[in-house]
Structures are given as structure tokens and as C-alpha cells.
MIMIMI-335430 format. One record per residue: residue in one letter; x negated, y, z negated of N, C-alpha, C in turn. Coordinates in pm, 1 decimal. Last residue first. Layout:
A X Y Z X Y Z X Y Z
...
//
This chain:
N 337.1 -537.4 1724.9 215.0 -614.5 1749.1 248.4 -756.6 1791.7
D 533.1 -380.6 1622.4 479.0 -342.9 1754.6 357.0 -424.9 1792.8
A 586.8 -503.3 1376.3 693.7 -480.7 1472.5 643.5 -449.8 1612.6
L 432.7 -555.9 1157.9 397.5 -624.9 1282.4 495.6 -596.6 1395.4
L 550.1 -416.5 949.2 413.5 -381.5 990.8 380.1 -438.8 1128.4
F 799.9 -549.5 934.5 792.3 -406.5 963.1 653.3 -368.1 1015.7
A 724.0 -806.9 860.9 793.5 -785.8 988.2 786.4 -639.5 1030.1
L 612.1 -751.4 607.7 529.1 -807.8 714.7 592.9 -783.4 850.8
T 845.0 -663.5 478.9 731.1 -572.9 495.4 638.7 -622.3 605.9
A 996.4 -894.5 477.1 1046.2 -778.0 551.6 934.7 -677.5 575.7
D 836.8 -1049.9 309.0 855.4 -1091.4 448.0 907.5 -976.2 534.2
R 859.7 -904.8 66.3 729.1 -923.5 130.2 745.5 -957.8 278.3
M 1133.5 -939.8 24.1 1078.5 -804.6 39.0 943.1 -810.9 109.5
R 1146.2 -1217.2 -7.0 1217.8 -1153.4 104.6 1166.0 -1011.8 130.0
V 985.2 -1242.4 -238.1 947.5 -1307.9 -112.9 1016.5 -1241.5 5.3
S 947.1 -924.7 -414.2 1005.4 -1056.8 -391.6 958.6 -1113.8 -258.0
T 758.3 -753.6 -625.1 772.2 -772.2 -480.9 823.3 -913.6 -457.2
Y 938.2 -627.8 -911.3 835.1 -710.1 -849.1 861.1 -716.4 -699.6
H 1148.7 -566.0 -1112.9 1034.0 -482.2 -1076.0 919.0 -570.4 -1027.3
G 1404.7 -773.2 -972.4 1357.7 -677.0 -1070.9 1239.0 -598.0 -1021.1
V 1680.5 -857.8 -771.2 1533.3 -849.3 -781.5 1495.9 -740.1 -882.0
G 1954.1 -848.1 -733.2 1900.4 -938.2 -834.2 1750.9 -930.2 -855.3
P 1933.2 -749.6 -391.1 2014.6 -778.5 -510.1 1946.6 -877.6 -604.0
Y 1721.9 -521.1 -263.6 1734.8 -666.2 -273.6 1808.5 -702.7 -402.1
V 1756.7 -268.8 -27.4 1764.5 -301.0 -169.3 1795.9 -449.7 -179.0
A 1575.3 -90.4 224.9 1649.1 -208.2 181.2 1646.1 -217.0 29.3
E 1504.1 101.6 520.3 1515.0 86.7 375.5 1598.1 -35.1 342.8
R 1319.9 288.6 761.2 1393.7 168.1 724.9 1397.3 157.6 572.6
L 1269.8 528.7 1008.4 1288.8 504.3 865.0 1370.7 377.8 844.5
A 1273.1 566.0 1276.1 1142.5 541.3 1215.3 1151.7 513.9 1065.2
D 1525.1 638.2 1359.0 1483.3 499.1 1382.0 1352.7 464.9 1313.0
P 1545.8 910.7 1329.9 1605.1 824.5 1226.1 1563.6 679.4 1239.0
R 1417.7 1140.4 1454.1 1352.1 1011.0 1443.8 1414.5 921.1 1336.2
G 1488.3 1409.1 1462.1 1528.7 1323.7 1573.0 1464.1 1186.9 1572.4
A 1439.6 1554.1 1240.0 1332.7 1550.8 1339.6 1367.2 1464.5 1460.3
A 1663.5 1501.0 1090.5 1643.5 1637.7 1138.7 1536.8 1644.7 1246.0
A 1612.1 1233.0 1025.6 1723.5 1266.5 1114.9 1705.1 1406.3 1173.7
Y 1398.9 1259.7 850.2 1378.9 1187.2 975.4 1490.9 1217.5 1074.4
A 1524.0 1408.9 643.1 1405.5 1460.1 712.0 1385.7 1392.3 846.8
A 1734.4 1244.7 559.2 1763.2 1378.8 609.8 1645.7 1432.1 691.0
R 1585.7 1022.5 475.0 1683.2 1008.6 583.2 1716.0 1143.9 643.8
Y 1435.5 1124.9 261.1 1368.1 1083.5 384.5 1466.4 1074.1 501.0
A 1646.8 1176.2 80.4 1555.4 1283.1 121.6 1484.6 1247.3 251.9
A 1764.6 921.7 54.2 1844.3 1034.2 105.3 1753.7 1146.8 154.8
V 1558.7 772.1 -60.4 1602.2 741.3 75.8 1680.4 858.3 134.6
T 1559.0 900.8 -312.5 1438.8 899.5 -228.4 1476.3 872.9 -83.6
P 1814.0 854.2 -418.1 1774.2 991.0 -383.0 1649.6 996.7 -294.9
A 1796.2 556.9 -423.7 1900.6 630.8 -351.7 1859.6 774.9 -320.4
H 1572.0 486.0 -584.7 1578.5 449.4 -443.7 1676.7 539.2 -369.0
H 1651.2 621.1 -837.8 1524.2 639.4 -768.3 1532.4 607.3 -618.9
E 1899.0 571.3 -942.7 1827.6 689.3 -990.4 1703.6 720.0 -908.1
E 1983.2 337.1 -827.4 2070.9 452.9 -813.1 2002.0 582.2 -855.9
P 1775.0 155.7 -897.7 1788.0 205.4 -760.3 1877.8 327.2 -745.5
P 1554.5 208.5 -1166.7 1691.9 173.3 -1127.7 1724.7 235.3 -991.8
F 1259.4 130.0 -1214.8 1313.0 228.4 -1121.1 1454.0 186.0 -1080.8
V 1259.7 -61.5 -1421.1 1164.6 49.4 -1423.4 1212.9 164.0 -1335.2
P 1443.2 -260.6 -1368.1 1462.9 -180.8 -1489.0 1369.0 -60.8 -1498.4
D 1600.7 -353.8 -1076.9 1472.0 -303.5 -1125.3 1493.4 -218.2 -1250.8
A 1788.6 -488.2 -929.9 1794.6 -500.3 -1075.5 1664.4 -451.8 -1139.2
G 1729.6 -452.5 -663.8 1859.2 -406.8 -711.0 1875.2 -412.4 -860.9
G 1413.2 -329.5 -572.4 1490.8 -436.3 -633.1 1620.9 -382.8 -689.2
S 1343.6 -169.1 -256.3 1357.2 -171.1 -401.5 1433.0 -294.2 -446.8
A 1159.6 -14.3 2.8 1230.6 -132.7 -45.5 1229.3 -134.3 -197.5
L 1105.1 165.0 290.9 1126.8 177.8 147.3 1209.6 59.2 100.7
F 890.1 228.7 551.9 981.0 128.4 496.2 985.0 146.0 345.4
L 827.5 440.2 825.9 824.2 422.4 681.2 929.3 321.1 639.1
P 637.3 579.3 1086.1 734.8 477.4 1046.8 716.8 439.5 900.2
T 580.6 924.2 1096.5 522.1 795.8 1057.7 631.3 695.5 1022.5
P 639.2 1180.2 1192.6 721.1 1067.6 1239.4 667.1 930.5 1199.0
V 729.3 1255.5 856.2 776.4 1235.1 992.9 661.9 1262.8 1090.4
A 628.0 1343.2 617.5 600.6 1205.0 657.1 640.3 1176.4 801.0
D 718.7 1596.1 567.8 578.6 1583.7 607.6 543.9 1441.8 653.4
A 975.0 1570.4 469.1 959.9 1604.6 611.2 816.5 1587.6 659.0
A 949.2 1535.4 195.1 974.3 1418.6 280.2 948.2 1448.0 427.0
H 900.1 1707.2 -16.8 810.4 1711.8 98.7 830.6 1594.9 193.8
A 1072.2 1671.7 -230.2 1054.2 1807.6 -178.5 978.6 1811.4 -46.7
L 1061.0 1401.0 -275.9 1192.3 1464.4 -263.1 1182.3 1604.0 -203.9
P 779.5 1351.4 -303.0 851.9 1317.4 -180.5 988.6 1383.9 -167.1
R 538.8 1575.0 -418.7 665.7 1509.9 -455.6 748.4 1479.9 -330.4
H 296.3 1708.7 -380.3 321.5 1586.6 -304.1 455.5 1519.1 -333.5
R 275.2 1935.7 -535.7 224.3 1942.4 -398.2 268.9 1823.3 -314.8
E 371.8 1857.7 -784.2 442.4 1961.8 -709.2 402.0 1961.9 -561.8
L 175.5 1667.9 -857.7 316.9 1630.7 -844.1 392.9 1731.7 -759.3
F -53.7 1833.1 -869.4 -46.8 1721.8 -774.4 98.4 1680.6 -751.1
A 18.6 2000.4 -1081.4 -1.7 2058.7 -948.6 4.3 1950.8 -841.5
Q 19.6 1814.7 -1288.2 144.7 1880.9 -1252.0 133.9 1943.6 -1112.8
L -253.9 1762.1 -1288.9 -160.8 1656.5 -1249.0 -23.9 1713.1 -1215.6
D -355.8 2005.6 -1374.0 -398.2 1953.5 -1244.6 -305.7 1842.5 -1196.3
P -231.1 2042.1 -1630.6 -199.0 2129.8 -1517.8 -239.8 2074.0 -1381.9
R -90.6 1776.7 -1814.2 -212.3 1833.9 -1759.7 -181.3 1917.9 -1636.4
R 145.9 1653.3 -1881.8 126.5 1791.8 -1925.3 0.8 1855.7 -1866.8
V 388.7 1429.0 -1835.7 263.2 1472.6 -1772.2 245.5 1621.4 -1800.1
E 636.0 1384.5 -1933.9 524.1 1350.5 -2021.6 389.8 1391.8 -1962.6
P 816.2 1444.1 -1728.8 801.9 1538.7 -1840.5 685.2 1508.2 -1933.3
E 835.9 1390.7 -1421.9 739.5 1339.3 -1519.3 719.9 1437.0 -1635.9
H 979.8 1283.8 -1142.3 1013.0 1370.6 -1255.5 936.6 1317.7 -1375.7
W 963.6 1149.7 -891.0 845.4 1207.3 -955.6 880.5 1313.0 -1061.2
V 1107.0 1040.1 -671.4 1164.6 1145.8 -756.3 1054.9 1221.9 -829.2
G 1046.3 825.9 -521.4 999.5 953.6 -470.5 1047.9 1069.9 -554.3
S 934.7 502.7 -632.8 1024.6 617.3 -638.9 961.3 737.6 -571.6
T 934.0 141.4 -596.6 874.2 268.1 -637.9 978.6 378.7 -631.5
I 924.3 -108.2 -450.9 957.9 -99.2 -594.1 900.5 28.1 -656.1
L 707.0 6.0 -189.3 793.2 -95.4 -248.2 806.6 -73.7 -398.6
A 649.5 147.0 111.9 647.0 180.5 -30.5 752.2 94.2 -99.9
A 456.2 131.2 397.7 563.6 65.0 322.9 545.0 95.5 175.3
A 373.8 279.5 707.5 360.4 278.4 562.2 481.7 210.6 500.3
R 176.3 319.8 999.6 292.6 258.4 935.6 267.3 256.0 785.7
T -43.8 472.3 1060.6 57.2 455.2 1164.8 182.8 384.9 1115.7
V -270.5 691.7 936.0 -170.0 594.0 894.5 -59.3 588.3 999.1
R -429.4 901.0 1013.7 -458.8 769.1 1070.2 -353.8 663.9 1034.7
T -356.4 1123.8 869.1 -307.6 1112.1 1006.7 -335.5 976.7 1069.5
E -242.0 1148.2 557.2 -349.2 1081.8 630.1 -302.5 1049.6 772.0
T -14.9 1259.1 437.1 -138.3 1336.6 441.4 -248.9 1277.5 527.9
R 209.1 1094.1 435.4 226.4 1236.6 463.2 95.4 1306.6 496.5
A 116.7 848.0 370.5 201.9 858.1 488.9 219.4 1003.3 530.7
L -4.9 905.2 128.1 -89.9 887.2 245.7 -8.8 890.1 374.7
T 226.1 917.2 -32.9 141.2 1035.5 -15.9 52.9 1022.7 107.6
Q 325.6 657.2 -19.1 407.3 769.5 28.6 323.1 893.6 53.1
A 107.9 515.9 -133.0 148.8 490.9 5.6 231.4 605.6 60.8
V 106.2 616.1 -396.7 -9.3 635.8 -309.4 32.3 620.5 -163.7
Y 350.6 525.4 -487.7 322.8 669.4 -489.6 208.4 700.5 -392.9
G 305.9 253.0 -461.1 403.4 316.1 -372.9 392.7 467.5 -373.8
G 135.5 198.0 -668.4 80.4 198.0 -533.7 175.3 257.8 -432.2
M 322.3 191.9 -874.2 228.8 303.9 -866.3 166.4 313.2 -727.7
S 504.2 -12.0 -664.9 513.4 59.8 -791.4 422.8 182.8 -787.1
S 288.6 -92.6 -395.1 398.9 -131.5 -481.8 389.8 -57.6 -614.4
G 211.6 -11.4 -58.8 190.4 9.9 -201.3 312.0 -32.4 -279.7
V 35.9 -19.9 245.7 141.8 -79.0 164.6 110.2 -48.7 19.1
V -50.7 113.0 557.2 -62.1 124.5 412.0 60.3 61.0 347.7
W -255.3 76.7 850.5 -128.4 59.4 780.4 -153.7 71.7 631.4
V -420.9 203.8 1127.4 -422.4 189.4 982.2 -279.6 178.4 930.0
P -575.5 85.2 1433.7 -464.8 144.6 1358.0 -473.2 113.0 1209.5
V -940.4 112.2 1450.3 -814.3 43.9 1477.9 -702.6 114.6 1401.8
R -1228.5 148.0 1499.8 -1127.7 254.4 1486.5 -991.3 200.3 1532.3
G -1386.8 -118.2 1307.9 -1352.6 -46.5 1430.0 -1242.5 55.2 1406.8
Y -1474.4 -230.3 1072.3 -1386.3 -311.1 1157.3 -1343.4 -241.7 1286.9
T -1651.9 -48.2 951.6 -1677.1 -191.5 944.6 -1599.8 -269.1 1050.2
A -1544.8 198.1 995.0 -1684.4 178.3 1034.2 -1718.0 29.6 1036.7
Q -1298.1 156.7 878.7 -1304.4 166.7 1024.4 -1447.7 156.3 1075.0
A -1379.3 152.9 610.6 -1312.2 35.7 668.0 -1319.9 38.7 820.0
A -1484.2 410.4 583.2 -1572.7 294.9 566.8 -1511.2 169.1 627.1
D -1251.3 563.0 624.1 -1369.7 583.4 708.8 -1459.2 459.5 704.4
L -1100.8 468.7 409.0 -1059.4 434.9 545.2 -1171.6 458.4 645.3
L -1250.6 583.7 199.9 -1232.8 438.6 205.8 -1193.2 394.6 346.7
A -1218.8 853.5 259.7 -1352.3 794.7 267.2 -1344.4 642.5 273.5
P -935.4 879.6 219.6 -997.3 906.7 350.2 -1135.6 846.1 364.9
A -905.6 801.3 -63.5 -857.0 717.6 46.4 -919.5 752.5 181.6
E -968.5 965.5 -271.6 -1076.9 884.9 -216.5 -1034.5 804.7 -94.1
A -724.8 1087.8 -332.1 -839.4 1171.4 -293.1 -949.5 1089.3 -227.1
V -564.9 872.3 -410.0 -531.5 946.6 -288.4 -652.4 1025.9 -239.9
T -700.1 808.9 -647.8 -690.5 709.6 -541.0 -656.1 776.1 -408.2
R -665.3 1037.7 -805.7 -799.8 999.0 -763.2 -795.0 900.9 -645.4
R -382.1 1033.9 -833.7 -450.9 1151.6 -778.8 -589.2 1113.1 -725.8
V -337.6 782.6 -953.0 -281.8 813.9 -821.0 -359.4 928.3 -756.7
S -472.3 818.1 -1198.2 -512.5 712.2 -1106.3 -462.5 741.6 -965.4
E -321.7 1024.9 -1300.5 -463.2 1050.4 -1273.6 -518.2 943.0 -1180.3
W -80.5 888.6 -1328.3 -90.9 993.3 -1225.9 -234.4 1036.9 -1200.9
V -135.8 700.9 -1531.3 -84.4 658.8 -1400.7 -112.2 764.9 -1295.8
Y -218.9 874.2 -1739.1 -310.2 771.8 -1687.2 -266.8 726.7 -1548.6
E 15.3 1011.8 -1783.7 -98.8 1084.7 -1727.7 -203.4 987.7 -1673.2
R 164.6 809.6 -1898.7 206.1 862.5 -1769.0 94.5 944.1 -1703.9
A 18.4 760.2 -2139.2 41.7 653.7 -2040.8 78.4 708.3 -1904.1
N -218.0 1032.8 -2193.6 -106.9 946.6 -2233.5 -76.7 851.1 -2118.3
L -568.7 1071.5 -2224.4 -452.6 1062.6 -2136.4 -341.9 983.0 -2203.9
G -802.8 1079.5 -2376.2 -696.4 1174.9 -2405.8 -574.8 1169.3 -2315.8
P -1088.0 1020.5 -2156.7 -1015.9 1012.0 -2284.4 -897.9 1109.0 -2288.6
P -1077.9 874.1 -1824.2 -1114.7 981.5 -1917.6 -1034.5 970.4 -2047.2
T -1190.5 569.3 -1697.7 -1075.3 639.8 -1752.1 -1118.3 749.8 -1848.9
D -1391.0 409.6 -1606.4 -1392.8 549.0 -1561.6 -1281.9 632.4 -1624.0
S -1339.4 151.2 -1677.5 -1426.0 229.0 -1766.5 -1437.1 375.0 -1725.0
H -1201.8 44.9 -1462.8 -1126.6 86.4 -1581.4 -1209.9 174.6 -1674.2
R -1299.2 -55.1 -1230.2 -1323.2 87.3 -1256.4 -1249.0 137.7 -1379.8
E -1223.9 -310.6 -1183.3 -1366.3 -288.0 -1207.0 -1397.7 -143.7 -1244.2
G -904.1 -217.7 -1282.2 -991.7 -327.4 -1245.2 -1136.2 -299.2 -1280.7
H -872.0 142.9 -1259.0 -820.0 7.9 -1272.6 -926.3 -95.5 -1236.1
L -945.6 396.8 -1191.1 -923.2 369.8 -1333.7 -870.9 229.8 -1360.0
A -811.7 371.3 -862.2 -894.5 444.2 -957.8 -849.7 413.2 -1101.1
A -737.1 34.7 -757.3 -701.4 175.4 -772.7 -796.0 240.9 -872.7
D -931.8 -182.1 -577.3 -894.1 -146.3 -713.3 -856.9 2.0 -711.8
P -800.1 -265.7 -250.8 -889.4 -190.6 -339.4 -839.6 -193.2 -484.0
L -785.7 -474.4 -5.5 -725.6 -471.8 -138.4 -819.0 -396.6 -231.9
V -715.1 -481.6 328.0 -807.6 -423.2 231.5 -734.6 -407.2 97.9
V -699.3 -698.8 577.4 -617.1 -655.7 464.1 -710.8 -611.3 352.9
A -728.6 -669.4 909.5 -813.0 -677.1 790.7 -733.0 -617.2 676.4
A -521.5 -850.8 1138.4 -544.9 -734.7 1052.4 -646.5 -767.0 943.9
G -445.9 -1071.2 1296.3 -547.5 -979.3 1345.0 -576.2 -858.9 1259.1
R -277.9 -1254.3 1190.3 -227.9 -1178.4 1305.5 -323.8 -1067.9 1346.5
A -399.3 -1348.6 968.9 -380.8 -1444.0 1078.0 -329.2 -1376.4 1204.6
A -374.0 -1124.1 812.0 -507.8 -1161.8 859.8 -497.8 -1259.5 975.4
L -106.0 -1127.5 745.6 -153.7 -1023.6 837.3 -291.0 -1059.3 893.8
A -87.2 -1324.0 557.1 -34.7 -1354.2 691.0 -78.5 -1249.3 792.5
A -165.6 -1207.1 320.5 -267.8 -1277.5 399.0 -218.9 -1314.6 538.1
Y -28.5 -1068.4 131.5 -15.6 -1022.6 270.1 -117.4 -1090.6 361.4
V -90.4 -1227.3 -94.3 46.4 -1176.1 -73.1 68.4 -1137.9 72.3
G -357.7 -1299.6 -124.6 -264.6 -1395.7 -67.7 -127.5 -1341.7 -36.4
L -414.1 -1078.0 -386.9 -471.2 -1179.6 -299.0 -363.5 -1277.7 -252.7
K -316.0 -906.7 -570.9 -257.6 -899.4 -437.0 -317.7 -1001.6 -340.9
G -463.0 -935.3 -801.2 -322.5 -974.0 -804.5 -254.9 -971.2 -669.3
E -708.5 -820.7 -748.4 -696.9 -967.4 -742.8 -552.0 -1013.0 -740.4
K -680.3 -549.2 -799.7 -679.8 -595.0 -661.6 -657.6 -745.4 -651.1
T -462.0 -515.2 -1086.1 -591.7 -514.4 -1019.1 -576.0 -566.8 -876.9
A -260.8 -310.1 -1312.5 -287.7 -430.5 -1233.8 -426.1 -418.0 -1171.3
W -184.4 -74.2 -1425.2 -236.7 -177.3 -1514.7 -255.2 -311.4 -1443.9
A 38.1 0.3 -1157.7 -32.7 41.8 -1278.7 -66.0 -78.4 -1365.8
G -0.9 -189.5 -844.7 66.1 -106.4 -943.0 -19.2 -75.9 -1064.6
H -208.2 -170.6 -542.4 -135.3 -237.8 -649.5 -72.4 -137.4 -745.7
Y -212.5 -123.3 -197.0 -236.1 -63.5 -327.5 -145.5 -126.4 -433.1
V -371.9 -215.1 88.7 -265.3 -257.5 -1.5 -298.6 -209.6 -142.3
A -434.7 -124.4 417.5 -472.1 -100.8 278.1 -352.3 -131.9 189.9
C -510.2 -280.7 705.5 -396.8 -257.3 616.8 -447.4 -243.4 474.0
V -621.0 -228.2 1029.8 -661.1 -229.7 889.2 -537.3 -198.9 806.8
A -624.4 -420.2 1334.2 -566.4 -319.9 1245.2 -629.7 -334.5 1108.3
R -761.8 -611.0 1472.3 -681.0 -517.1 1551.2 -614.2 -409.5 1467.0
V -1046.3 -797.0 1502.0 -968.3 -721.3 1404.4 -895.7 -610.4 1480.4
E -1095.5 -1109.4 1667.1 -1084.4 -964.1 1674.1 -1001.7 -908.9 1559.5
R -1309.6 -1363.1 1537.6 -1178.8 -1319.9 1587.8 -1165.8 -1168.1 1574.6
G -1549.2 -1405.7 1419.1 -1542.1 -1428.2 1562.9 -1409.3 -1388.1 1622.9
P -1417.7 -1521.4 1110.7 -1530.6 -1465.8 1187.3 -1523.3 -1505.1 1333.9
A -1061.5 -1484.9 1077.5 -1181.4 -1568.7 1071.3 -1292.3 -1506.5 1154.4
P -935.2 -1168.3 963.9 -936.8 -1281.1 1057.3 -1067.1 -1358.8 1046.2
R -946.3 -1112.3 603.9 -968.1 -1072.3 742.9 -956.7 -1193.6 833.7
E -910.0 -958.5 306.2 -865.7 -1076.4 379.8 -869.2 -1039.0 526.8
I -1119.7 -822.1 72.4 -1068.1 -807.6 208.0 -1033.9 -944.3 264.3
L -1142.8 -633.9 -222.5 -1136.9 -765.8 -161.7 -1072.0 -748.9 -25.9
C -1347.3 -363.3 -335.2 -1235.7 -414.8 -256.0 -1252.5 -564.5 -231.0
P -1449.6 -79.8 -513.4 -1454.0 -226.1 -504.0 -1327.8 -278.6 -434.8
V -1562.6 210.4 -361.5 -1442.4 147.0 -414.3 -1455.4 -5.0 -402.2
G -1770.3 336.4 -231.2 -1774.4 330.0 -376.6 -1657.3 259.2 -441.6
A -1705.5 292.6 34.1 -1711.1 430.7 -15.3 -1703.9 432.7 -168.3
L -1638.1 -26.9 -50.5 -1617.0 68.9 57.5 -1610.3 209.1 -0.9
V -1774.2 -316.3 -115.6 -1758.8 -187.9 -183.4 -1754.7 -83.3 -73.0
H -1621.4 -635.1 -63.1 -1698.1 -520.2 -16.4 -1681.5 -406.8 -116.2
R -1578.3 -977.3 -23.4 -1584.6 -867.5 -119.7 -1672.4 -758.0 -62.1
E -1347.5 -1167.7 176.7 -1478.0 -1107.1 152.5 -1467.6 -1002.7 42.5
V -1201.4 -1442.7 320.2 -1190.8 -1348.8 209.0 -1331.2 -1299.6 176.4
A -1064.8 -1529.6 640.6 -1177.4 -1520.7 548.0 -1145.7 -1419.4 438.9
Y -845.1 -1776.6 787.6 -886.0 -1638.7 761.8 -997.2 -1642.2 657.7
P -681.6 -1991.5 1025.8 -785.2 -1963.6 926.1 -807.0 -1813.7 908.8
E -339.1 -2084.5 1047.4 -448.9 -2005.4 1102.5 -553.2 -1977.5 994.4
G -123.4 -2205.1 928.8 -212.2 -2288.6 1008.7 -330.6 -2216.1 1067.6
G -16.1 -2005.4 773.7 53.5 -2042.7 895.4 -32.0 -2127.3 987.0
V -333.5 -1962.5 663.0 -198.3 -1910.5 648.4 -127.1 -1936.2 779.6
L -614.9 -2096.7 490.8 -522.0 -2098.7 603.3 -393.7 -2026.9 565.8
P -953.1 -2133.2 410.2 -827.8 -2065.4 378.3 -740.1 -2056.7 503.3
A -1062.0 -2462.8 520.0 -1080.0 -2318.2 508.9 -948.9 -2256.3 462.6
A -1244.7 -2756.7 600.1 -1133.8 -2696.3 526.3 -1163.9 -2548.0 506.5
H -1378.3 -2808.7 925.3 -1399.5 -2771.3 786.3 -1269.8 -2720.0 724.7
P -1173.7 -3031.6 1135.4 -1274.3 -2928.1 1108.2 -1288.9 -2903.1 958.1
D -1096.6 -3269.1 1305.0 -1094.8 -3263.5 1158.8 -1199.5 -3162.1 1113.8
D -1123.8 -3249.4 1574.1 -998.4 -3305.6 1525.2 -986.6 -3302.3 1373.8
P -1381.2 -3145.3 1607.4 -1265.7 -3063.6 1646.0 -1132.7 -3119.0 1597.3
H -1615.3 -3160.9 1350.4 -1537.8 -3243.1 1442.9 -1410.8 -3167.0 1478.8
F -1888.2 -2930.6 1340.5 -1766.5 -2989.5 1285.6 -1696.2 -3068.8 1394.0
A -2205.0 -2798.0 1231.6 -2120.6 -2863.5 1331.3 -1994.9 -2917.5 1264.2
R -2298.0 -2490.2 1113.6 -2258.2 -2624.2 1074.5 -2167.3 -2682.8 1181.7
T -2559.5 -2261.6 1088.1 -2454.3 -2315.2 1174.4 -2424.8 -2458.8 1134.2
M -2643.9 -1997.2 876.2 -2652.9 -2140.7 900.5 -2534.0 -2184.8 985.6
//
């Protein structure tokens, strides 16, 4: 249906920075997603997958990175495996840490098909990945394993991956195969942003951010690409994505756009 509007007083619509954008629900390769995209008729120039943390859902990320939609990106907000609409898929017998890592393992495994579906919908445009907390595990892994990822941001997370409570052999194998401290070099030359809260009680920065950054810094420097790694710690910020952290992530993703 076509609706006429007055150019000086158009239809009210979702806006960010004065620019309209649309929110859609899709199931991409079997994954329930919310998508913030440029208003219909405007070009999509990138896809940004945003992964939430443990025990959260895609709905919690609505609006956080919507500014990207106003700049031409389709912001794909999937429910991580075993979360949100897919919580009923959780297998029995997992302890809390195994639940987190089974979600990460499944989410990483399904990401290529999800990106295939996103690019089939919006075109073979550049792919960005953002993840917070548990989602940061996913973002770091995809920065290493998914060649379509051109920028990745891992927030309030860790690359240490020391998990004594994880006893399942398949999850231990996943940790060994993808632990960033051991495999940081595989992320080069993908531009990577690591950001943490200075008062994060879940991932104290001296125990998690510092060794993670050190591993990546050595890897990027050895490859002659120290400029592709950025990192920041935000004083007083706990285990959440702060406004300044969010704004720095947006600036990082849009640096070449």
C-alpha cells in the first residue's frame, strides 16, 4: 500500500540522528533475528551481526547500534543458540559454564549459514561483527575463522578461556581449537577492537583484558599490522556496554565508511 505524505510533516518513523530506519523480523538459516536496516529504498552497504551475552536475548540489543542503520548497514540481531526463542533447544545436564560454551560453539558453527542468508537478502556487502560478553567469544572466533568479516569488536569479554568447570570433551576441544591467547595470530589482518570496563567484576581487566590485548598486540605487530588493533578500558564501567564504549565501537566500524 502506498501512502501519501506531506514533505514538511511526513509519517512518524523510527529515527536515529534524524534519519529513518526500519526494524524487521527474519529467520535467517533457521536463526530468529531482528534486523535494523536503512529505510526501504535506501542502499544497504554492510551487514553487522551483533551477538548478545549469556542469558540475554536479541531484543536487548535493539537500538544500541541503530546508528549503523542510518549509515547504510543492516544490523542483524540474532538469538544466540540456546537463548531467546531457542532456549528450549538446551540439552540436559549442562552446568552453567558448559551452557555458555555450548551456546558459543553452536552459534559459531551456524554463523556462516546466517551470513550467507544475510548476504542473499542484502547483497554481498562487507560483514562486521560485534559481540559483548559471551558474544565477544563469538566475535573473536569469527574474526579468526570467517573470511567475510572485515571488522570485529569484542566488548566486555576475554580471550583467556580458562574453564575448569567445562568437562565435556567436545567443548574442551572447541576451547583448545579457538582460544585467543593461543591463536591470536589467526585474526590478523582483520581490524579488531577490544574494549573492557575498568570495574568489570565478571572479567577484571588485569586478569582478562590485559593478557588478551597482549596476545593480539604481539600477533598484529609480528605481522606488521599494529594499526589494525585497537583497545580501550573505560574507568568505572562494570560488566555492561557503556555509552562511550558503544560510541567508540560505532566509530571503529565506520572508520572507512
